[in-house]
C-alpha atoms as a printed R data frame, in Angstrom:
    type eleno elety resid chain resno      x      y       z
1   ATOM     1    CA   UNK     A     1 56.263  4.516  -7.764
2   ATOM     2    CA   UNK     A     2 53.994  6.390  -7.064
3   ATOM     3    CA   UNK     A     3 50.406  5.637  -5.243
4   ATOM     4    CA   UNK     A     4 47.057  7.219  -4.635
5   ATOM     5    CA   UNK     A     5 47.727  6.769  -0.642
6   ATOM     6    CA   UNK     A     6 51.738  8.695  -1.492
7   ATOM     7    CA   UNK     A     7 49.340 11.012  -4.231
8   ATOM     8    CA   UNK     A     8 46.928 12.009  -1.091
9   ATOM     9    CA   UNK     A     9 49.878 12.489   1.340
10  ATOM    10    CA   UNK     A    10 51.719 15.046  -0.695
11  ATOM    11    CA   UNK     A    11 49.176 16.751  -1.594
12  ATOM    12    CA   UNK     A    12 47.746 16.994   1.959
13  ATOM    13    CA   UNK     A    13 51.193 18.042   2.845
14  ATOM    14    CA   UNK     A    14 51.334 21.473   0.304
15  ATOM    15    CA   UNK     A    15 47.867 22.308   1.649
16  ATOM    16    CA   UNK     A    16 48.835 21.845   5.276
17  ATOM    17    CA   UNK     A    17 52.170 24.191   4.052
18  ATOM    18    CA   UNK     A    18 49.924 26.289   2.061
19  ATOM    19    CA   UNK     A    19 47.536 26.973   5.225
20  ATOM    20    CA   UNK     A    20 50.126 27.381   7.518
21  ATOM    21    CA   UNK     A    21 51.635 29.982   5.341
22  ATOM    22    CA   UNK     A    22 48.734 31.511   4.053
23  ATOM    23    CA   UNK     A    23 49.265 34.788   5.942
24  ATOM    24    CA   UNK     A    24 52.109 35.284   4.952
25  ATOM    25    CA   UNK     A    25 51.506 35.050   1.263
26  ATOM    26    CA   UNK     A    26 48.424 37.385   2.004
27  ATOM    27    CA   UNK     A    27 50.776 40.253   3.462
28  ATOM    28    CA   UNK     A    28 53.446 39.997   1.012
29  ATOM    29    CA   UNK     A    29 50.613 39.778  -2.225
30  ATOM    30    CA   UNK     A    30 48.852 43.059  -0.712
31  ATOM    31    CA   UNK     A    31 52.656 44.189  -0.531
32  ATOM    32    CA   UNK     A    32 52.970 44.249  -4.010
33  ATOM    33    CA   UNK     A    33 49.910 44.844  -5.474
34  ATOM    34    CA   UNK     A    34 48.941 48.009  -3.569
35  ATOM    35    CA   UNK     A    35 52.266 49.520  -3.771
36  ATOM    36    CA   UNK     A    36 52.116 49.648  -7.692
37  ATOM    37    CA   UNK     A    37 48.432 50.146  -7.343
38  ATOM    38    CA   UNK     A    38 48.934 53.140  -5.289
39  ATOM    39    CA   UNK     A    39 51.683 54.826  -6.968
40  ATOM    40    CA   UNK     A    40 50.663 54.495 -10.316
41  ATOM    41    CA   UNK     A    41 47.112 55.942  -8.865
42  ATOM    42    CA   UNK     A    42 49.548 59.022  -7.380
43  ATOM    43    CA   UNK     A    43 51.194 59.612  -9.999
44  ATOM    44    CA   UNK     A    44 48.679 60.494 -12.470
45  ATOM    45    CA   UNK     A    45 47.077 62.294  -9.672
46  ATOM    46    CA   UNK     A    46 50.039 64.343  -9.396
47  ATOM    47    CA   UNK     A    47 50.697 64.926 -12.971
48  ATOM    48    CA   UNK     A    48 47.314 64.257 -14.376
49  ATOM    49    CA   UNK     A    49 48.204 62.068 -17.250
50  ATOM    50    CA   UNK     A    50 49.232 58.522 -17.817
51  ATOM    51    CA   UNK     A    51 52.679 57.445 -17.629
52  ATOM    52    CA   UNK     A    52 54.071 56.520 -20.692
53  ATOM    53    CA   UNK     A    53 54.108 52.653 -19.029
54  ATOM    54    CA   UNK     A    54 53.330 50.533 -16.122
55  ATOM    55    CA   UNK     A    55 57.070 50.806 -14.891
56  ATOM    56    CA   UNK     A    56 58.173 54.220 -16.364
57  ATOM    57    CA   UNK     A    57 57.845 55.999 -13.794
58  ATOM    58    CA   UNK     A    58 60.427 53.782 -11.307
59  ATOM    59    CA   UNK     A    59 63.142 54.401 -13.901
60  ATOM    60    CA   UNK     A    60 64.917 57.401 -11.967
61  ATOM    61    CA   UNK     A    61 67.958 57.848 -10.104
62  ATOM    62    CA   UNK     A    62 70.324 54.786  -9.145
63  ATOM    63    CA   UNK     A    63 67.936 52.537 -11.512
64  ATOM    64    CA   UNK     A    64 69.137 54.549 -14.238
65  ATOM    65    CA   UNK     A    65 72.918 53.486 -13.190
66  ATOM    66    CA   UNK     A    66 71.850 49.923 -12.250
67  ATOM    67    CA   UNK     A    67 70.171 49.636 -16.234
68  ATOM    68    CA   UNK     A    68 72.982 51.591 -17.689
69  ATOM    69    CA   UNK     A    69 75.652 48.866 -16.158
70  ATOM    70    CA   UNK     A    70 73.110 46.162 -18.076
71  ATOM    71    CA   UNK     A    71 73.734 47.700 -21.091
72  ATOM    72    CA   UNK     A    72 76.760 48.556 -21.625
73  ATOM    73    CA   UNK     A    73 78.885 47.282 -18.855
74  ATOM    74    CA   UNK     A    74 81.736 48.893 -16.840
75  ATOM    75    CA   UNK     A    75 84.495 51.485 -18.753
76  ATOM    76    CA   UNK     A    76 85.993 54.441 -18.597
77  ATOM    77    CA   UNK     A    77 83.574 56.726 -21.064
78  ATOM    78    CA   UNK     A    78 82.517 59.887 -19.218
79  ATOM    79    CA   UNK     A    79 79.086 58.256 -19.192
80  ATOM    80    CA   UNK     A    80 80.438 55.242 -17.844
81  ATOM    81    CA   UNK     A    81 83.524 55.403 -15.069
82  ATOM    82    CA   UNK     A    82 80.736 57.120 -12.335
83  ATOM    83    CA   UNK     A    83 79.144 53.942 -12.471
84  ATOM    84    CA   UNK     A    84 82.165 51.677 -10.893
85  ATOM    85    CA   UNK     A    85 80.455 52.647  -7.571
86  ATOM    86    CA   UNK     A    86 77.714 49.998  -7.720
87  ATOM    87    CA   UNK     A    87 78.450 46.654  -7.337
88  ATOM    88    CA   UNK     A    88 78.204 44.135 -10.361
89  ATOM    89    CA   UNK     A    89 75.588 41.630  -8.764
90  ATOM    90    CA   UNK     A    90 72.274 43.443  -9.473
91  ATOM    91    CA   UNK     A    91 73.027 44.325 -12.386
92  ATOM    92    CA   UNK     A    92 74.491 41.386 -14.175
93  ATOM    93    CA   UNK     A    93 71.318 39.542 -12.714
94  ATOM    94    CA   UNK     A    94 69.235 42.338 -14.855
95  ATOM    95    CA   UNK     A    95 71.333 41.249 -17.981
96  ATOM    96    CA   UNK     A    96 70.253 37.429 -17.768
97  ATOM    97    CA   UNK     A    97 66.692 39.057 -17.032
98  ATOM    98    CA   UNK     A    98 66.791 40.595 -19.642
99  ATOM    99    CA   UNK     A    99 67.367 38.069 -22.395
100 ATOM   100    CA   UNK     A   100 63.827 36.879 -21.216
101 ATOM   101    CA   UNK     A   101 61.784 39.478 -20.830
102 ATOM   102    CA   UNK     A   102 63.714 42.218 -23.065
103 ATOM   103    CA   UNK     A   103 63.052 45.372 -21.397
104 ATOM   104    CA   UNK     A   104 65.629 45.956 -18.696
105 ATOM   105    CA   UNK     A   105 64.008 48.103 -16.442
106 ATOM   106    CA   UNK     A   106 60.680 45.405 -16.052
107 ATOM   107    CA   UNK     A   107 64.059 43.012 -15.720
108 ATOM   108    CA   UNK     A   108 65.220 44.769 -12.830
109 ATOM   109    CA   UNK     A   109 61.617 45.529 -11.111
110 ATOM   110    CA   UNK     A   110 61.066 41.464 -11.598
111 ATOM   111    CA   UNK     A   111 64.292 40.713  -9.476
112 ATOM   112    CA   UNK     A   112 63.712 42.829  -6.792
113 ATOM   113    CA   UNK     A   113 60.047 41.693  -6.454
114 ATOM   114    CA   UNK     A   114 61.345 38.046  -6.418
115 ATOM   115    CA   UNK     A   115 64.150 38.969  -3.737
116 ATOM   116    CA   UNK     A   116 61.463 40.924  -1.733
117 ATOM   117    CA   UNK     A   117 59.127 37.836  -1.584
118 ATOM   118    CA   UNK     A   118 62.350 35.582  -0.500
119 ATOM   119    CA   UNK     A   119 63.565 38.577   2.111
120 ATOM   120    CA   UNK     A   120 59.939 38.011   3.362
121 ATOM   121    CA   UNK     A   121 60.091 34.728   3.592
122 ATOM   122    CA   UNK     A   122 63.183 33.984   5.473
123 ATOM   123    CA   UNK     A   123 62.607 37.021   8.002
124 ATOM   124    CA   UNK     A   124 59.670 35.250   9.164
125 ATOM   125    CA   UNK     A   125 61.268 32.190   9.198
126 ATOM   126    CA   UNK     A   126 64.258 33.220  10.895
127 ATOM   127    CA   UNK     A   127 62.158 35.070  13.604
128 ATOM   128    CA   UNK     A   128 60.222 31.933  14.022
129 ATOM   129    CA   UNK     A   129 63.576 30.144  15.117
130 ATOM   130    CA   UNK     A   130 62.935 32.131  18.706
131 ATOM   131    CA   UNK     A   131 60.014 33.873  18.758
132 ATOM   132    CA   UNK     A   132 55.927 33.185  18.183
133 ATOM   133    CA   UNK     A   133 53.714 32.951  13.915
134 ATOM   134    CA   UNK     A   134 52.608 36.227  15.420
135 ATOM   135    CA   UNK     A   135 55.737 37.982  15.638
136 ATOM   136    CA   UNK     A   136 57.307 36.586  12.770
137 ATOM   137    CA   UNK     A   137 54.255 38.481  10.648
138 ATOM   138    CA   UNK     A   138 54.533 41.732  12.446
139 ATOM   139    CA   UNK     A   139 58.025 41.557  11.597
140 ATOM   140    CA   UNK     A   140 57.696 41.526   7.726
141 ATOM   141    CA   UNK     A   141 54.484 43.549   7.947
142 ATOM   142    CA   UNK     A   142 56.821 46.284   9.853
143 ATOM   143    CA   UNK     A   143 59.516 45.325   7.187
144 ATOM   144    CA   UNK     A   144 57.093 46.136   4.139
145 ATOM   145    CA   UNK     A   145 55.871 49.280   5.230
146 ATOM   146    CA   UNK     A   146 59.118 51.048   7.034
147 ATOM   147    CA   UNK     A   147 59.035 54.786   4.915
148 ATOM   148    CA   UNK     A   148 62.084 53.257   2.856
149 ATOM   149    CA   UNK     A   149 60.386 50.253   1.638
150 ATOM   150    CA   UNK     A   150 59.205 50.989  -1.520
151 ATOM   151    CA   UNK     A   151 62.641 50.488  -2.785
152 ATOM   152    CA   UNK     A   152 61.835 46.569  -2.321
153 ATOM   153    CA   UNK     A   153 59.687 47.396  -5.702
154 ATOM   154    CA   UNK     A   154 62.050 49.487  -7.572
155 ATOM   155    CA   UNK     A   155 65.595 48.589  -9.831
156 ATOM   156    CA   UNK     A   156 67.214 48.978  -6.784
157 ATOM   157    CA   UNK     A   157 69.346 46.275  -4.716
158 ATOM   158    CA   UNK     A   158 67.914 46.522  -1.639
159 ATOM   159    CA   UNK     A   159 65.512 43.561  -1.721
160 ATOM   160    CA   UNK     A   160 68.370 41.480  -3.240
161 ATOM   161    CA   UNK     A   161 70.669 42.765  -0.329
162 ATOM   162    CA   UNK     A   162 68.455 42.201   2.200
163 ATOM   163    CA   UNK     A   163 66.965 38.738   0.985
164 ATOM   164    CA   UNK     A   164 70.709 37.275   0.344
165 ATOM   165    CA   UNK     A   165 71.789 38.742   4.169
166 ATOM   166    CA   UNK     A   166 68.806 37.250   6.090
167 ATOM   167    CA   UNK     A   167 68.688 33.639   4.141
168 ATOM   168    CA   UNK     A   168 72.706 33.807   4.913
169 ATOM   169    CA   UNK     A   169 72.245 34.336   8.529
170 ATOM   170    CA   UNK     A   170 69.188 32.017   8.174
171 ATOM   171    CA   UNK     A   171 70.918 28.708   7.232
172 ATOM   172    CA   UNK     A   172 74.040 30.006   9.749
173 ATOM   173    CA   UNK     A   173 71.199 29.675  12.875
174 ATOM   174    CA   UNK     A   174 70.543 25.984  11.148
175 ATOM   175    CA   UNK     A   175 74.153 24.710  11.206
176 ATOM   176    CA   UNK     A   176 74.587 24.604   7.680
177 ATOM   177    CA   UNK     A   177 77.854 26.341   6.652
178 ATOM   178    CA   UNK     A   178 78.057 25.854   3.415
179 ATOM   179    CA   UNK     A   179 75.307 27.506   1.875
180 ATOM   180    CA   UNK     A   180 75.378 30.266   4.190
181 ATOM   181    CA   UNK     A   181 79.000 30.682   3.001
182 ATOM   182    CA   UNK     A   182 77.936 29.869  -0.547
183 ATOM   183    CA   UNK     A   183 74.824 33.002   0.031
184 ATOM   184    CA   UNK     A   184 77.720 35.143   1.680
185 ATOM   185    CA   UNK     A   185 79.744 35.754  -1.203
186 ATOM   186    CA   UNK     A   186 76.574 37.190  -2.899
187 ATOM   187    CA   UNK     A   187 75.972 39.368  -0.509
188 ATOM   188    CA   UNK     A   188 79.258 41.185  -0.677
189 ATOM   189    CA   UNK     A   189 79.180 41.046  -4.755
190 ATOM   190    CA   UNK     A   190 75.694 43.047  -3.752
191 ATOM   191    CA   UNK     A   191 77.013 46.230  -1.843
192 ATOM   192    CA   UNK     A   192 79.887 47.234  -0.013
193 ATOM   193    CA   UNK     A   193 78.493 46.725   3.335
194 ATOM   194    CA   UNK     A   194 78.006 43.448   2.878
195 ATOM   195    CA   UNK     A   195 81.734 42.178   3.847
196 ATOM   196    CA   UNK     A   196 80.880 43.079   7.584
197 ATOM   197    CA   UNK     A   197 78.476 39.665   7.484
198 ATOM   198    CA   UNK     A   198 81.968 38.003   7.952
199 ATOM   199    CA   UNK     A   199 82.356 39.026  11.500
200 ATOM   200    CA   UNK     A   200 78.851 38.161  12.545
201 ATOM   201    CA   UNK     A   201 78.862 34.747  10.745
202 ATOM   202    CA   UNK     A   202 82.002 34.204  12.979
203 ATOM   203    CA   UNK     A   203 80.606 35.402  16.470
204 ATOM   204    CA   UNK     A   204 77.226 33.067  15.325
205 ATOM   205    CA   UNK     A   205 79.801 30.290  14.995
206 ATOM   206    CA   UNK     A   206 81.376 30.270  18.129
207 ATOM   207    CA   UNK     A   207 78.227 31.174  19.380
208 ATOM   208    CA   UNK     A   208 76.661 28.103  18.494
209 ATOM   209    CA   UNK     A   209 79.745 25.843  20.239
210 ATOM   210    CA   UNK     A   210 79.968 27.736  23.696
211 ATOM   211    CA   UNK     A   211 82.699 30.306  22.580
212 ATOM   212    CA   UNK     A   212 85.048 26.980  22.885
213 ATOM   213    CA   UNK     A   213 87.958 26.677  20.768
214 ATOM   214    CA   UNK     A   214 88.274 22.961  20.864
215 ATOM   215    CA   UNK     A   215 84.663 22.221  19.328
216 ATOM   216    CA   UNK     A   216 86.040 24.398  15.832
217 ATOM   217    CA   UNK     A   217 86.106 22.270  13.131
218 ATOM   218    CA   UNK     A   218 86.415 22.746   9.247
219 ATOM   219    CA   UNK     A   219 82.718 23.973   8.452
220 ATOM   220    CA   UNK     A   220 84.223 27.096   9.864
221 ATOM   221    CA   UNK     A   221 85.921 27.190   5.991
222 ATOM   222    CA   UNK     A   222 82.732 27.700   4.879
223 ATOM   223    CA   UNK     A   223 82.799 31.412   5.779
224 ATOM   224    CA   UNK     A   224 85.718 32.168   4.073
225 ATOM   225    CA   UNK     A   225 83.939 31.907   0.810
226 ATOM   226    CA   UNK     A   226 82.163 35.381   1.973
227 ATOM   227    CA   UNK     A   227 84.850 38.023   0.517
228 ATOM   228    CA   UNK     A   228 85.311 36.397  -2.834
229 ATOM   229    CA   UNK     A   229 82.345 38.867  -3.882
230 ATOM   230    CA   UNK     A   230 83.640 41.830  -3.330
231 ATOM   231    CA   UNK     A   231 87.507 40.257  -4.134
232 ATOM   232    CA   UNK     A   232 85.392 39.812  -7.724
233 ATOM   233    CA   UNK     A   233 84.209 43.444  -7.853
234 ATOM   234    CA   UNK     A   234 88.109 44.879  -6.702
235 ATOM   235    CA   UNK     A   235 89.257 42.997  -9.872
236 ATOM   236    CA   UNK     A   236 86.630 44.940 -11.988
237 ATOM   237    CA   UNK     A   237 88.075 47.774 -10.820
238 ATOM   238    CA   UNK     A   238 91.418 46.588 -11.793
239 ATOM   239    CA   UNK     A   239 90.669 45.712 -14.837
240 ATOM   240    CA   UNK     A   240 89.022 48.347 -15.610
241 ATOM   241    CA   UNK     A   241 91.048 51.331 -14.273
242 ATOM   242    CA   UNK     A   242 94.033 49.908 -13.648
243 ATOM   243    CA   UNK     A   243 93.357 50.672  -9.152
244 ATOM   244    CA   UNK     A   244 91.462 47.639  -7.503
245 ATOM   245    CA   UNK     A   245 89.907 50.782  -5.165
246 ATOM   246    CA   UNK     A   246 89.295 53.446  -8.085
247 ATOM   247    CA   UNK     A   247 85.610 53.140  -7.022
248 ATOM   248    CA   UNK     A   248 86.442 55.240  -3.690
249 ATOM   249    CA   UNK     A   249 88.521 58.111  -5.708
250 ATOM   250    CA   UNK     A   250 84.866 58.249  -7.579
251 ATOM   251    CA   UNK     A   251 82.396 57.800  -4.625
252 ATOM   252    CA   UNK     A   252 84.129 61.328  -3.049
253 ATOM   253    CA   UNK     A   253 84.513 62.870  -6.458
254 ATOM   254    CA   UNK     A   254 81.041 62.615  -7.256
255 ATOM   255    CA   UNK     A   255 78.788 61.660  -4.434
256 ATOM   256    CA   UNK     A   256 81.445 63.988  -1.508
257 ATOM   257    CA   UNK     A   257 81.689 61.107   0.326
258 ATOM   258    CA   UNK     A   258 84.457 60.209   2.654
259 ATOM   259    CA   UNK     A   259 85.129 58.236   5.475
260 ATOM   260    CA   UNK     A   260 84.642 60.206   8.688
261 ATOM   261    CA   UNK     A   261 83.136 59.772  12.281
262 ATOM   262    CA   UNK     A   262 79.195 59.410  12.511
263 ATOM   263    CA   UNK     A   263 79.372 62.779  14.256
264 ATOM   264    CA   UNK     A   264 80.501 64.824  11.344
265 ATOM   265    CA   UNK     A   265 77.793 63.793   8.913
266 ATOM   266    CA   UNK     A   266 75.098 64.269  11.779
267 ATOM   267    CA   UNK     A   267 76.418 67.614  12.751
268 ATOM   268    CA   UNK     A   268 76.295 68.322   8.909
269 ATOM   269    CA   UNK     A   269 72.507 67.457   8.548
270 ATOM   270    CA   UNK     A   270 71.701 69.240  11.614
271 ATOM   271    CA   UNK     A   271 73.453 71.997  10.228
272 ATOM   272    CA   UNK     A   272 71.760 71.787   7.024
273 ATOM   273    CA   UNK     A   273 68.127 72.033   8.892
274 ATOM   274    CA   UNK     A   274 69.020 76.179   8.716
275 ATOM   275    CA   UNK     A   275 69.351 76.767   4.798
276 ATOM   276    CA   UNK     A   276 67.521 73.863   3.523
277 ATOM   277    CA   UNK     A   277 64.025 75.078   2.285
278 ATOM   278    CA   UNK     A   278 61.359 73.096   3.983
279 ATOM   279    CA   UNK     A   279 60.344 70.363   1.311
280 ATOM   280    CA   UNK     A   280 64.683 69.075   1.419
281 ATOM   281    CA   UNK     A   281 64.208 69.635   5.628
282 ATOM   282    CA   UNK     A   282 61.501 66.567   5.664
283 ATOM   283    CA   UNK     A   283 63.015 64.400   2.996
284 ATOM   284    CA   UNK     A   284 66.543 64.795   3.489
285 ATOM   285    CA   UNK     A   285 67.813 66.251   6.645
286 ATOM   286    CA   UNK     A   286 64.991 65.891   8.939
287 ATOM   287    CA   UNK     A   287 64.366 62.536   8.068
288 ATOM   288    CA   UNK     A   288 67.771 61.524   7.836
289 ATOM   289    CA   UNK     A   289 68.302 62.396  11.415
290 ATOM   290    CA   UNK     A   290 65.273 60.956  12.850
291 ATOM   291    CA   UNK     A   291 65.714 57.430  10.996
292 ATOM   292    CA   UNK     A   292 69.043 56.962  11.795
293 ATOM   293    CA   UNK     A   293 68.407 58.090  15.792
294 ATOM   294    CA   UNK     A   294 65.634 55.789  16.440
295 ATOM   295    CA   UNK     A   295 67.579 52.899  15.072
296 ATOM   296    CA   UNK     A   296 70.762 53.257  16.762
297 ATOM   297    CA   UNK     A   297 68.342 53.204  19.913
298 ATOM   298    CA   UNK     A   298 67.189 50.056  18.462
299 ATOM   299    CA   UNK     A   299 70.382 48.856  18.666
300 ATOM   300    CA   UNK     A   300 71.337 49.599  22.073
301 ATOM   301    CA   UNK     A   301 68.503 47.853  22.929
302 ATOM   302    CA   UNK     A   302 69.136 44.537  21.174
303 ATOM   303    CA   UNK     A   303 72.893 43.960  22.804
304 ATOM   304    CA   UNK     A   304 71.404 42.406  26.360
305 ATOM   305    CA   UNK     A   305 68.554 40.251  24.960
306 ATOM   306    CA   UNK     A   306 69.567 39.558  21.031
307 ATOM   307    CA   UNK     A   307 72.200 37.056  19.686
308 ATOM   308    CA   UNK     A   308 75.654 38.186  18.761
309 ATOM   309    CA   UNK     A   309 74.845 37.860  15.077
310 ATOM   310    CA   UNK     A   310 71.858 40.331  15.064
311 ATOM   311    CA   UNK     A   311 73.829 42.808  17.877
312 ATOM   312    CA   UNK     A   312 76.945 42.426  15.887
313 ATOM   313    CA   UNK     A   313 75.569 43.184  11.975
314 ATOM   314    CA   UNK     A   314 73.512 45.875  13.536
315 ATOM   315    CA   UNK     A   315 76.090 47.555  14.604
316 ATOM   316    CA   UNK     A   316 78.656 47.513  12.213
317 ATOM   317    CA   UNK     A   317 75.861 48.462   9.316
318 ATOM   318    CA   UNK     A   318 75.011 51.121  10.966
319 ATOM   319    CA   UNK     A   319 78.689 52.154  11.712
320 ATOM   320    CA   UNK     A   320 79.143 51.644   8.139
321 ATOM   321    CA   UNK     A   321 76.494 53.569   6.547
322 ATOM   322    CA   UNK     A   322 76.959 56.235   9.255
323 ATOM   323    CA   UNK     A   323 80.610 56.868   8.881
324 ATOM   324    CA   UNK     A   324 80.576 59.818   6.243
325 ATOM   325    CA   UNK     A   325 81.360 62.945   5.711
326 ATOM   326    CA   UNK     A   326 77.920 63.950   3.853
327 ATOM   327    CA   UNK     A   327 74.770 61.963   5.365
328 ATOM   328    CA   UNK     A   328 72.097 60.850   2.280
329 ATOM   329    CA   UNK     A   329 69.995 57.767   2.062
330 ATOM   330    CA   UNK     A   330 70.397 56.534   5.353
331 ATOM   331    CA   UNK     A   331 66.870 55.610   5.535
332 ATOM   332    CA   UNK     A   332 67.136 53.539   2.947
333 ATOM   333    CA   UNK     A   333 70.240 52.513   4.151
334 ATOM   334    CA   UNK     A   334 68.760 51.191   7.718
335 ATOM   335    CA   UNK     A   335 66.268 49.027   6.004
336 ATOM   336    CA   UNK     A   336 68.788 45.799   5.524
337 ATOM   337    CA   UNK     A   337 68.635 46.414   9.417
338 ATOM   338    CA   UNK     A   338 66.215 43.390   9.780
339 ATOM   339    CA   UNK     A   339 67.166 42.840  13.475
340 ATOM   340    CA   UNK     A   340 64.511 46.077  14.331
341 ATOM   341    CA   UNK     A   341 61.648 44.834  13.036
342 ATOM   342    CA   UNK     A   342 62.098 41.928  15.516
343 ATOM   343    CA   UNK     A   343 61.917 44.647  18.178
344 ATOM   344    CA   UNK     A   344 59.057 46.411  17.043
345 ATOM   345    CA   UNK     A   345 57.268 43.384  16.446
346 ATOM   346    CA   UNK     A   346 57.810 42.497  19.661
347 ATOM   347    CA   UNK     A   347 56.258 45.960  20.954
348 ATOM   348    CA   UNK     A   348 53.355 45.325  18.746
349 ATOM   349    CA   UNK     A   349 52.076 42.382  20.764
350 ATOM   350    CA   UNK     A   350 49.895 45.024  22.126
351 ATOM   351    CA   UNK     A   351 47.198 45.695  20.056
352 ATOM   352    CA   UNK     A   352 47.356 49.973  20.604
353 ATOM   353    CA   UNK     A   353 51.367 49.459  19.834
354 ATOM   354    CA   UNK     A   354 50.808 47.571  17.054
355 ATOM   355    CA   UNK     A   355 47.667 50.081  15.437
356 ATOM   356    CA   UNK     A   356 50.135 52.910  16.007
357 ATOM   357    CA   UNK     A   357 53.664 51.239  14.649
358 ATOM   358    CA   UNK     A   358 51.428 50.371  11.521
359 ATOM   359    CA   UNK     A   359 49.783 53.753  10.978
360 ATOM   360    CA   UNK     A   360 52.889 55.658  11.203
361 ATOM   361    CA   UNK     A   361 54.763 53.358   9.026
362 ATOM   362    CA   UNK     A   362 52.005 53.441   6.341
363 ATOM   363    CA   UNK     A   363 51.618 57.081   6.407
364 ATOM   364    CA   UNK     A   364 54.847 57.960   5.530
365 ATOM   365    CA   UNK     A   365 55.646 55.046   3.254
366 ATOM   366    CA   UNK     A   366 52.716 56.519   1.221
367 ATOM   367    CA   UNK     A   367 54.062 59.812   1.286
368 ATOM   368    CA   UNK     A   368 57.109 59.258   0.247
369 ATOM   369    CA   UNK     A   369 56.327 56.261  -2.013
370 ATOM   370    CA   UNK     A   370 54.231 59.004  -3.459
371 ATOM   371    CA   UNK     A   371 56.974 62.021  -4.484
372 ATOM   372    CA   UNK     A   372 59.797 59.257  -5.529
373 ATOM   373    CA   UNK     A   373 57.302 57.921  -8.487
374 ATOM   374    CA   UNK     A   374 56.713 61.967  -9.513
375 ATOM   375    CA   UNK     A   375 60.836 61.992  -9.777
376 ATOM   376    CA   UNK     A   376 61.149 63.907  -6.266
377 ATOM   377    CA   UNK     A   377 63.686 63.535  -4.267
378 ATOM   378    CA   UNK     A   378 63.264 60.603  -1.547
379 ATOM   379    CA   UNK     A   379 66.550 59.359  -0.084
């Protein structure tokens, strides 16, 4: 039975927790509100007209594919066959949300923003396991204004994937392996690169046990849940096309991507500087090179001082997304490498460095977000 004392204690606990997270709440709220406000104004100024709906101009590029999967599912028709390269969890959630919100695009955007909130909260929580609250807040800020972070608010998988990865790692750090394994299964159902977290989780498990075989117990088997997501995707490929790896041939056929060393994609991006027009050079070739190399430098710097969980995940993610014959959208694919924001946040302890990082990130965030909502190619 609730007494007045208990009610007051619970209320006090709630307000204490709210006060602890009030800066984080402000950062998250401001990011969402000003991203939509800014992109709306940018659209109006560029087009000299008002959009037909508040979210309509976010319905472009891959967002259309995810919505189409939610509406039609996977299939073998000319329109549907190319959609098999997109993993099933995100469009499945869009379908579920559409029963409530009716509009598929709005459903996707709501999912993405909910996921962004969870990604930011768990990023804050996981950084706080090792560093100060201020460092955690800076990591969330840099993550939220990274040049491609506007994808966190569109009908894309970015925020869902990142939220699942960080929360999975957070519970692994807390040794709650059942939760980590379940979240890991959802990670591998969201993107192909999600399967790599299985190695990072194994390394974290052994790190917690001082690398002693004798300390391994049955909770390690929860990590075995991770491949369930990607196996489900393979089964979908088999049911629809009769081949579990059909998505690979379509990826090559439509997007001209094949597995190769990162050097091949890098040299292709460098070579394109000589023939692409100025806009393409800035929004494609040069951005691919600068962001990819910058992230590589940060990953190299984290080898000595950071946990195997972070270094292995960062290295493997970087290798997976760069090991293509044709580099495309790499600045967006670098966004899930969340440990880079921890490094930057530690640099940002110096106020001058913090202001510089914030100014640089915001400048490119605003530039590319404005282009994206006008239907112009940016990653």
